[in-house]
N, C-alpha and C positions, 0 to 999 in steps of 0.2 A: 628296622632300627629307627628310621626316621619317624614312623608312626609312634613308636615307643617314646621318643623324645617329645613329640607334640603332646602326647598324653601327660607326660610329666610336667610340661609347662602349664597345661590347663590345671592340673592339680596344684601347682605352685601358685597360680593366680587365686585359686579358691582358698588355699590355706594361709596365704598372707606372707610367706617368706620367713617366718620365725625359725629358730634353730630346730624346733620340733617338727617341722613340716616333713622332713625325711626325704624330700625329692632330690635335693642337690642340684636342681635345675637353675640355670641363670637366664634371666630375661633381658632382652635388648630391644632397642628401637620402640616400635609401637606397643609391643607387649609390656615393656617397662613403663611406658606412659599410662597404659591401662592399669597396671599394678599400682602406680602412684595415685591415680584417681580413686581407685577402690580403697587403698590404704588411708588416704586422707579422710574419707568418710567413716569407714568401719573401724579404724583405730582411734577415732576422735575421742571417745570416752576414756580410753586408756591413757592417751597422751595429755588429756585435759585442755587441749587447744587444737584449733584447726590449722594445719600446716600444709601448704601446697605451693609449688612453684620453686624457683631457683633457691630462694633463701632457706626454704625448708630442707632442701637437699644438702645444703652446706651446714646444717645444724643450727640455723637461726631460729628465731621465735616469731616468725611472721604469722599473725593471726588476724590480719586486717582484712577489710572488705575486698581489696584488690585480689587477694588469694582466692576468695570465694568466687569472684567473678571469673577468674581464670579457670577455676575448677569447673564451673558451669559450662563454660565454652568448650572445655576439653572433653567432658563426658558426652556432649552432643557430637563431638568429632569422632570419638573412638567407639561409642556404643550405639546399638540400634535404639529406635524411639521407645520401644517397650521397656528396655533396661533403663533408659534415661528417666522415664516416669517413676520407676521403682526407686532408683537412687535419689531422685529429687524428693519424693515423698518421705523416704527414710531420713533425709536431711531435715525436712520440715518437722519431724518428730522431736528434734532437739531444740529447746527453747533458744539457746545461744545462736545456733545456726539460723534458726527461723528469723531472728531479729536482723542478722547480717544480710540475709537473702531478701527480705521483704521490705526493709525500710530504706533501701538505697535504690533510686530509680534505675541506675545503670545496671545493677544486678537483677532487678525485677524484670527488666526488658529481656534478659537472656534466659529467664526461666521459661519452662514449657507450659503454656496456658492450658489448664484443665480444671475440672470441678474441684479437685483437691486444693489447687492453688487458690481458687476463688474462696473456698471455705476458710483457708488460712488467712486471707486478707480480711474476711468478715470477722474472724476471731480477733485479729489485731485491732480492727476498728479504729478508734480514736488515737491509737498509738502511731498510726501512719503519719509521718511528717508532711507538711504542706508541699515540699519539693517532690514528694513521691506520689501524691494523690492523683495527679493527672495520668501518670504512668499506670497506677493501679486501676484507674477507671478504664483505660484502654485495654488492659488485660481482661478485666471483667466483661467489657463490651465484646471482645473477641470471643470469649467462651460463650456468652449469652447468644451471640449471633449464630455460632456453630450449633448450639443446642436447639435453637429455634428452627434452624434449617432442617435439623435431623428429626425433631419431634412434633413440630407444629401441625404439619399436614395430616399425619395419622390421627392426632388428637382431634382436630376439627372434624375430619370425616367420621370418626367413631362416635363422637358425641352428637353431631348433627344428625347422623343416621339414626341413632337411638331415639333422639327427640322426635324425628319425623315418623318413626314407626310406633312411637308410644301414643300418638294421637291419630286415631283412624277417622277417615272422612268418608261418609256414606254417599256423598254426591260429588265425586272427584271429576276434575277435568281429565282429559286423556293422558296428559303427561304426569298426572298425580296418581294414576292407578297403581296399586300394589298388586301386580299380576299373580304372584304366587298365592297370596291370600284369597284373591278373587276367584281363581280357578278352584281352590279347595272348597270354597263356599258354594260353588255352583256345580260340583260334580254330579249332583242328583239331577241336574238339567242337561245331562249329556244326551245328544240326539244321535242315535245309532245310524239313521238313514243318511245324515249329513256328516257323520264322523266329526262332530264338533260339540262344543259346550255353548249353551246360550247363557250369557252372563246376566241373569235377571237381577242379581245383587252385585254391585260394584263396590269394592273396598279401596280406598285411597289413603295415601300418606297424609299426615296432618299438614295443613297450609301454614305458611310462615306467619308469625305474629310478632308484634313489637313487644308483647308482654312475655316475661320469662316464664317458662313452664316448669323449671326446676331451680331450686336454690341450692348452691353448693357452698359449704363452709370448710375451708382448709384450716385446721387448727394444729399448729406446728411447734414442736418442742425445739427451742433454739439453744439448748445446752450444747457444750462443745462437741460431744460425741455424735451429734446429729447434723454436722456441717454439710456434707454432700446432699443429705436428704432435704435440707433447707434450700439449697441451690436448685435442685430439680423441682421442688414444690413451687418455687418462685416462677420458674419457667412455665410449668403447667398452669399455674394460676393466672399468669399473664395471657396465655393462649385462651383459656376458658373465659376470661373476662372480656375477650373480644367478641364472644358469641352472644347475640341478643336473646337467644332462646334459653340461656341459663344466666342466673345471677350468681356471681362468684364473690365470695368474701375471703380474705386471708388474715388470719390471726396468728401471731407468734407469741411465745411465752417462755419465760424462765421463772423467776420468782415474781415477775410483773408480767402484765399482758399488754401487747401493742397491736392495734388494728392497722394493718398496712394495706387495706383495700384500696385506698386512693392512689397508692403507688403501683398498683398492678398494671397501669397503662405504660409504665417504664420499668421493666424488670431490673435494669441496672441500678436505678435509684432505689428500687425495692431491696435489692441485695445489700446495698450500702446502708440501708436503714436497719438491717439486722445486726444485732450485737451478740455473737456467739459466746457461750460461756455462762458461768453462774449456776444457780440452783434450778430446781424444777418444781413448779406448783401447778399440777394438772387440774386440781380442784378449782383453783381460781380461774384458769382458762376456760374450763367447762361452764363455770358460772357466767362468764362473759358471753359465751356462745349461746347460752339459754336466753340471754337478754336480746340478742340480735336475730334469733330465729323467729320468724313471724308466720311461716307456713309449714308446721312440722310434718304434715303428711306429704309434702312435696319438697322436703329438704334432705340432702345427703350431707352428713357430717363425717369428714375424713380426719381422724385423729392420728397424727404422725408423731409417735413417741416410743421410747423404749420402756415406758410404763414404770420407771423408777420414780415414785412419788416422794417429793420432799416436803409437801404440804400435808394437809389432813387427809389421810387415805380413806377413812370411813366416809367422810363427806364426799370425797371424789367418787367413791363407789355409789353413794346414794344419788349423786347427780347423773351418773351413767344410767341408773335405773329410771330416773325421772325422764331423761331425754329419750330413752328407748320407748318407754310406755306412752310418751306423747305422740309417737308415730314417726319420729325421725329415723331415717335409715343410717345407721352408724357402722363405720368400718374403721378398724385400727391397723395402721401400717407401722410395724416396728422399725422399718427403714424403707426409704425410697432411693435406692442406689444399686450399684452393680457388685457390692461386696459380699453378698451371701448372707448367711445366718448371723444376726446380730445378737449381742448380749441384751437380755431383757428381764423384767420382773415376772417370774413364772406364776406367782400367786395372783397378781392382777390380770395376767393374760387368761388364767383359768376362770377368774370371776367374769371377765367380759364374755368369754366363750359360753358360759352357762346362761348368759342373758342374750344369746343369739347374735352377739357381735363377733364377726369374723376377725381373727387376729393373725397376721402373717407379714412377712417381708415381701416387698414388691420391687421388681426391677423397672427402670424407666420405660422400657419397650412394652411392658405389660400394662402400664398405667392407663393409657387411652381405652383399652378394651375393658379394664376394670370399671372405669367411669361409665362407659356405655352400658355395661351390665347393671350397674347401680341405677342409672337413669331408667332403664327398662324394668326396674324392680325385680330383677332376677334374684334367685337364692345365691348369695355370694359365697356361702360355704360350698355349695355345689359347683359354682363357677371355679373356685380355687381348686377343688378336688379334681375337676375335669382336666386341669392343667398341671397336675402333679405338684401343686404348690402346697407346702407343708403348713397346715393350720396349727397355730400355737394355742396352748391352753386346753387342748383336747386330750384324750387319754394317751398317755405315753409321751406327751410333749410338754 
């Protein structure tokens, strides 16, 4: 009987308590508070205003920021972290609630810092009032620090390892010897009597150099739908910019193009320099990239966009052809986040695929390995296929 009552209460929480829910269950204590927090958010559109707290229970019309602040505090109290993130992100989808949550420092301090929150702050941009900017910067700094701690080491190891292995040294010092390659090269010199191989030819990793061995251009769509991709791209760009063996440039675009390469030394400043929203002109962005690419055979262009072109599509396609034919290694990421399959322009994806440009979505944990494969000039279509990554623009996609 008790189990049945608990089940009814769970259904009551899910259905929202209207007359049609059919459960007849009454909620008390903490369950009632959870129900109020859920109702404040998910009945918001029907009510036309955000009501939470004592006044809303008494039939008042409180829609002020204090009620939002109280709601943020309570959802963190009553729900696990994963649920808090979902509810917070759902709230940020509503423009009215977004303004209330993001423009007041007291409320912003209570929000759970994550990439979605940073993307929202980037989208608000110049609308953030002076009194909130310091708080917003602290939020962005916290997220940036957490992402750097999580992603930087793997990125450095993957890229530096790929660079070292891409330049072979025929006269290596002992600590520079690539033993696997050296053994394979000397198998014919195996000495049966001594049960050993005589390494007549030694192959070593490339020695460190102050000159960059690969140029990387991150060309990133900053339209509103690409928010989290821009955040992750900024983090990875800052990490790669710290490596002397690669030269990294970062270009963002909507209907205009901005070169943020100089801001890569401080990813927080970089993210505040991005203005999410607006249209998309991939053609103009590719034209700018053509101007800054000086070593096409040693350049990797990572185009991060959903391929919905608001500019001249025919010229955009022509520029893709020109860039690929010049020797640049191009890869198109439809998204760089954890959200799964994005919406994208299938026609342009197919066009890129027919010109040997791999098109797929990439999660942040896979990006270091992707860049290492590109630096090593591996077949990226094969690389993606080996990892069960679905290539877009190919047959059936």
